[in-house]
N, C-alpha and C positions, 0 to 999 in steps of 0.2 A: 368488542371490548377487550382490553388487555387484562390479563390476570396478573396482579401485582404481588401475589404471594405474601400478603401481610404488610407491604410497604406502601408508602404514598406516592402517587404519581407526581412528577415534577412538572408543573404547569409551564407551557411555553409563553414567551413574551413576544407577541406578534406585532411587528412594525412599530416598535417603540423607538423614537429618535434617541440617538446617543447611547445605544445599548452597550457599546464599548467592547474591547477585547482586553481582558484583565489577566491577572496572575492565574496560572494553571488553566488557561482557556483552551478549549478544544474546538477546532474547526472541523466540522463534518462536511465532506464533499458528497453531495447527493447527485448521482449520475443522471437521474431522470431516464426517460424512455428514448430509445433510438428513434431519430427523426421527429421527435416531439418538441425539442428545444425547451424542455422543462427542468433542466439541471438547476441546482440551487446550493446555497451554503446554509448550514446551521451553526450558530455559535453557542457553546455551552460553557458556563463556569460556575463554581460553587456559590458565588455571591448572588448572581442574578438569574440562575437557571438557564433555560435555552431560549434562543431567538431564531425563528425560522425565516427563510427568505431574506437573509442578511445582505446578500449581494445586491438584490433589487432595492432594499431599503437604503443602501449606501450610494447606489449609482443611478437608480431610476430606469434601468434596463435589465433584461434577463441575462443570465450567465451564458446560455447557449445550449448546444446539443451534445449530450453525454460528457459530463465532467468526469475526469479520470483521477486526478491527484492534485495535491497542494504541497508546496515545499517552502519553508521559511528560510530566507537569506537576508541578513541585515534587517533593514526596516521594511522590506517588502515580503509579502506572501505571493508566491507565484502559483497560479491556478492553471492547470493543463486541461483544456476542453477538447476531447478527442475528435468527435465527428465535425466540430466546427473548425478544426485545424487552427486553433489559436491558443496562445498562452498569455494570460493576463498577469500583470504586476499590479498589486494593490497595496495600499498602506496597511501595515499590520494592525494599526490601532483603529482605523476608521473603515477599512475595507474599500476605500475609494480608489478607483483606477488611477494609476500613475503612468501606465504605458502598456503596450501589448506587442507580441510577435505574431503577426497574422499573415505572413507569406513565407514560402520555402519549406513548409511543414506538411507531412502526410500522416494523418491519424496519430498525432503526438500522444505519448503515454505518461512519461515521467521526465522531470528535469533535475539535473545534478550540477552543483556549482563547483567547478575546479578552482576558480579564483574570482576576484571581483570583475575580471574582464572576459571570463570564458565559462560557459556552461554547456553541458550536453543535454539533448532532448531525444529520448528514444521514440521509435515510431512503430506502429502496428503493421502497416502495410508497405513497409519499405525495408530494404536490407542495408540502409544507411542511417546512422545516428547523426542528427543535426548538431553542428557546432554553432553556438549563438554568442553574441556579445550582449550581455545584460544591460550595458550602459546605453547602447544605441538601439536596443530591441530589434536586432537584425540577425539573420542567419549568415554566417561567414564561411561555412564549408560543411563537409560531411566526413564521418568516419565510416569506411566501408567494412561491413561485417558479413558480406555475402558468402565468404569462403567457409563460414562456420555453420551455415544453415543446411538443414536437410532439404528443405524446399521453401521457396518464398522468403519472406522477411518478417521478423517480429522480435524486436528488442524491447526489454521491459525495465526492470528496476536496476539501479546502479549503486554500488558500494565502492568507496575509495579506500585503499590501503597504500600509504606512501605515494609514489608517483603514478600508480596504476589504478584505473577504474575497471571494475569487474561488472559484467552485464549478463543477466540471464536471458537466453534466447528461447522464448516460450513456444508460441504456436508453431507446431510442426518442427520444433527444434529439440536438441538434446544436450546442449552444452552451455558453458559459461565462457564468455569471451573476455580476454584481457587486453585493455587498451592503455598504451603509453600516452600519458597526458602531455608529455613534452613534444611528441611528434604527431599526436592524434592518429596513430596507426594501431591496428590490431596486431598484437605481438604473440598471442598464444590463445589456446582454448583448452577446456577440460570437459570431456564427456561425462555427464553425471547421471543421466536417465531421461526418459521421455518427458518432454515438456516441463522444464524447470520453471515453476510458476512464480516464485518469489525468492528474495535474496536478502540476507542480513549478515552482520558480523558480530562476533561475541567479544568478550573482554580480553581475549588473547589474539584478536584480529584474525581468527579463523572464520572462514565463510561457511554459511549454512544456507542450503537451498532445499525447497520442497518441490518434488516432481509429481505432477498429477497423473503420470502413467499413461497419458494419451487421452484420458477423459471419457472415451466411449469405445465400445467394442469394435466399431467399424472404422476407427481412425486409420487413414491410409499409412501413417508412419508406425502404427503398432499400438498395442494395448497391453499394459502390465500393471502390477500393483504400485500404488503411489509409494514414494520413499522420501525420507528426510536424510540429507547427505551433509556431512561435515568435511570441509576441505582445509588442509593446512597449506598455506601459501608459501611458507618460508620466505617472506619478503626480504629483499636486500641481499640474498645469498646468491652470488654469481653461479649460473649453471644449475641451480636447484630446480627440482620438478615438483609439481603439485602432488600432494599426498591425500588420497581419499581416506580419511582417518576412520570414520564410522558411517555406516549406512543402517538406518532404521526402516524396516519395511512396515507398511500400513496395509489394511485389508483391501483386497482387490475389489474394485467397484466403488470404494469410498470416494467422496468428493472432499478435496482439501482446499484450504484458503491461504491467504497471505500470512507470512511469518511476522511476528512481533518479538521484541525483546523488552526486558525491564530496563530501567535507566542505566544500570551498570553492566549490562550484557551478560549476566550470569544465568538468566532464565530465558527460554524460548517458548513462545506461545503460538498456537495456530488452531484453526477450526477443522474438525473432521465431521462430516455428515455421513452417517452409515446406517443403512436400514436393514433390520433383520427380516426373517421370513414372514413376520406378522405385520410388516409395514411400519414398525416403530423405529424412530431415530434413536439409536443407541450411542451416538457420538456426542460431541460437545467440544468445549474448549480444552485442548490438550496442553500440558505444560511439561517441559523437560528441564530439570534442575542440573545445570552443568557443574555445580560444586560437588555433586555426589560422585563417588568413585565409579559407580556403575549406574548411571542415570537411566531411568525408565519413564515411560509416559504415565502421567496422571491426568485424569479428567477433573478439572477444577470447576467447570460449569457444565453440567449435563444439558444436552439439547432439549430434552423433554419432548413436547409436541411441536417444537419449532424447527424450521430450517434456518440455521445460523448462517448469515450471509457475509458479514465482515466484522472486523474487530480492531481495537487498538488497546494499548496498555499505557497508563500514565507513567512518564519517566520519573515522576516525583513520588507519587503515592503508591504506585503499582496497582491502582484500581483497574479493573478490566471493564471495558465498554464493548458490548457485543450487540450487533444489529440483526433484527429480523425484518426483512423487506416485505413481509406479509404477502400481498397478492401482486406486488410490483406495479400497482396502479395508484394506491393510496399512500399516505405518509408512512414511512417506516418507523419502527420502534427501536430505541436503543436502551438496553438494560445495563445498569451500572452495578458492579460487584466489587467486593474486597478481593485482595489477592488470594484469600482462602476460599473464595467462591460464595460468600454470603451476599444476597441481593440487598442493595441499598436503595435503589429507585429506578425509575424508567421515565424516559421523555420521548416526545415525538421528534422526528427529523423530517427530511424531505423524502421524495420518491427515490427509492433504492439507495440507501446510505452505503457508499462504496469505499471511501478512503478517508484519511484523517491527517490533521497536522496539529501539533501542540505548540502553544505559545506560552512560555513559562516566565516571563518578566512582567512586572507591574507596568502598565501603560496608562497614563493619565490623559 
């Protein structure tokens, strides 16, 4: 049973035809279990609540093995399914499939759209980022980032500033790669710390990355305290160098999660799970307010007795949605909070709620 702390549970709408994706809709990407092909989508919006198994309802077949991320571009939502080596393009209103990229990919992770004719797809077990044509649903080439890796390959999230796309190189990596979108070549890198896990930009187009520090003590590339790092890119200035503006150190041994920003990029949110000597999780959802002269971390949602797995922040209301994957075998729970950390409600998602996409236009 879920403890609702005085609020009411938001009941799911299971397999209801025409559930729709409406204003301020949240798409929850549930990764499912490795090699179990039980990935799924959950749709939530304030008018109709949550709808589980939305992809199956719309298409009549399962999403696949380990869904990783979803990205909205134009009328399509692009869903990256990691272990199935496929990227689906679905109608953003109905979630019906309109096409797929299912060849030329190795463990895809995230997709970023450079233009209507070109997108990049990062890959977990390759030192090459795939270049795809979204109109033909085909891989047209690759960006080689092998020179930036400590060992192996693992490109993750992407952020674009001007003509350049920046990519965090996570597993066994330590750097952010800079890609020229005109030439599809890597033109620079910046060493930030062990295993930069996530990447966002703020309202000044500065990059922020959170490094997990290696994750475990026997990691062959090293083990150190996680850090939150701010980079000033100085975009458009010939000959300029990247500037590591600020580094915030987190407790050694803490587990950190994907970065989120509010809609205007003035606040950064992320999860820290940290256990004290009594086995209590003293972490939670951390927030850094960049409008403060000397910003410091604030825990806006304490972890309590949960292990917080993933989160997102509404770009409109700044409500915080944070997931507990529970035992990783049953449906996960997503708790909804105000930006001040007051619990509003909770709803069920699929197995292992991993990532999110917001759709913020009314769709009839």
